[in-house]
N, C-alpha and C positions, 0 to 999 in steps of 0.2 A: 789723183789712186797714186800710190808710189810701191814700188819693189825693191825689193833687200834679201841678198844671200843672209844669213842666220845662222848657219853652221854647216862644214860639209863633213864625208865620213868617209870609208868604205869598210865595207861586208862581205864578207868569206863567202861562200858556194850555202843556200837555206839561212845564212844568218839572221838573228833580229836584234834591233837594239835600238834603246827609248832616246829621246834628250827631252829635255823640259826648258822653258822658257820664263823666266817670271817677272813680274814687276809692267804689267804691260798697261797701258790705259784701259781699263774694264765697259766702256765706252768706246772704241774700236770696234769696228766690223775687222775681223782678220782671215785674210783664206791663206790657210799652210800646204805646199805644194810640193813634192821630193822630186829634183831632174837628174837624170844616169848624167855624171860625166864622163863611161868610158863606154864607145862607141860599140854596140851589137845589134844585127840585123835579125828581127825576125817573129820576135815574140817579147812582152815587158817586162822588163829589167829588175824594178820594184815596186811597191806597193808599202802603201803607210794610210797610217789610223791619223789621228787628233779627238784626243781628249780636250778638256776644259775646265780649270778649276779656279773660283770664285774664290783668289785670296784675302780679300778686304771686299770693303764698302765701294772701292774705285780702282781695283786692280786685279787683277788674269793671271791664269799662268797654265801653257799652254801644255798640253804633252804629248810629242811628238814619236810615234812606231815606224819605221821602218822596216822590211823585210826584205832581203835579197830573193827573186824567188828564180834565181840560177842556179847555175852547177858549177859559175865563174863570180870571181871577186869581181864584186861593181864599184865603185868609185859613182859618188852623188851629191849634189846640191841641197840643201832646205831652206827655202827660199818660203818669201811672207808678200800677201800682196795687203796694204790698209786702206781699206775703199771709200773712208771713211775717216777723219779727224780731226 
């Protein structure tokens, strides 16, 4: 297994944004997660959702949507882990 950062972002209060990642091997088992980089204690800062498109016989596209759950601007990293390759 290995992990990496695919994208970084910044969202204003209550904002939502989507990213897509294309041409990933469809045989890979990929897990996506989002980690805030702006510290704040007491409550979750972001929520995310991942959707997958089978773009071709051997490629996949991942669509990651991130939502800021706070009343302040949040910065974050979109990270992934490949569990097999």
